[in-house]
C-alpha positions as CSV (number, residue, x, y, z in Angstrom):
1,M,21.9,-59.4,-7.9
2,R,25.4,-59.7,-9.2
3,I,26.0,-61.4,-12.6
4,I,28.8,-64.0,-12.5
5,R,30.8,-64.0,-15.7
6,P,32.0,-67.4,-17.0
7,E,35.6,-66.6,-16.1
8,Q,34.5,-66.0,-12.5
9,K,32.7,-69.3,-12.1
10,E,35.7,-71.1,-10.4
11,Q,36.3,-68.2,-8.0
12,F,32.5,-68.1,-7.2
13,E,32.4,-71.8,-6.5
14,R,35.5,-71.6,-4.2
15,Q,34.0,-68.7,-2.3
16,K,30.8,-70.6,-2.0
17,E,32.5,-73.6,-0.5
18,L,34.5,-71.5,1.9
19,N,31.3,-69.8,3.1
20,I,29.5,-73.1,3.6
21,Q,32.5,-74.5,5.5
22,A,32.6,-71.4,7.8
23,Y,28.8,-71.7,8.4
24,R,29.1,-75.4,9.2
25,R,31.9,-74.7,11.7
26,L,29.9,-72.0,13.5
27,K,26.3,-73.1,13.1
28,E,25.8,-74.7,16.5
29,G,26.6,-71.5,18.3
30,L,25.0,-68.9,16.1
31,V,21.7,-68.4,18.0
32,E,23.5,-68.6,21.4
33,S,26.0,-66.0,20.3
34,Y,23.9,-63.7,18.1
35,G,20.3,-64.2,19.2
36,N,17.6,-63.7,16.5
37,R,19.8,-61.6,14.2
38,Y,21.0,-62.0,10.6
39,V,24.5,-63.2,10.1
40,V,26.7,-62.6,7.0
41,F,29.4,-64.9,5.7
42,A,31.7,-63.8,3.0
43,N,35.3,-64.8,2.0
44,G,35.0,-67.8,4.3
45,T,34.3,-65.9,7.5
46,L,31.5,-64.4,9.5
47,I,31.9,-60.7,8.7
48,A,28.8,-59.1,10.2
49,T,25.5,-59.4,12.1
50,A,22.4,-57.3,11.5
51,D,18.8,-56.8,12.5
52,S,17.4,-57.2,9.0
53,F,18.2,-58.7,5.7
54,E,18.6,-55.3,4.1
55,E,21.1,-54.2,6.8
56,A,22.9,-57.5,6.3
57,C,23.3,-56.8,2.6
58,R,24.5,-53.2,3.2
59,K,27.1,-54.5,5.6
60,R,28.2,-57.2,3.1
61,E,28.6,-54.5,0.4
62,A,30.6,-52.3,2.8
63,L,32.8,-55.1,4.2
64,A,33.2,-57.4,1.2
65,P,32.3,-55.5,-1.9
66,D,34.3,-57.8,-4.2
67,A,32.8,-61.0,-2.8
68,L,31.2,-63.1,-5.6
69,H,29.3,-65.3,-3.1
70,F,27.9,-64.6,0.4
71,L,25.4,-66.0,2.8
72,A,23.0,-63.7,4.7
73,F,20.3,-65.3,6.8
74,P,18.6,-65.2,10.3
75,T,20.3,-67.3,12.9
76,T,17.1,-69.1,13.6
77,S,16.9,-70.4,10.0
78,E,19.1,-72.6,7.8
79,P,20.7,-70.8,4.9
80,M,19.9,-71.8,1.3
81,L,23.1,-73.6,0.3
82,E,22.1,-74.5,-3.2
83,R,20.8,-72.4,-6.0
84,I,17.2,-72.8,-7.0
85,R,16.8,-73.4,-10.7
86,L,13.5,-72.4,-12.3
87,G,12.2,-73.8,-15.5
């Protein structure tokens, strides 16, 4: 897990919004295009597909190492778009 410093919060939120927008643009065709695979969004674009969450995370690190926000989820599920706050 990456720690977001206070001075990165605005950049994180902007990346998050771009990733959500990219997901919403493509969501209808994800299963048809990629089957039951994981998809990875970073920097406002679909950057990779993978067979597992672990592989998706490795690809994200290789392709977008500086991304503060990314989405990685199976095409057959909805991504978690909001943070869960505990306590």
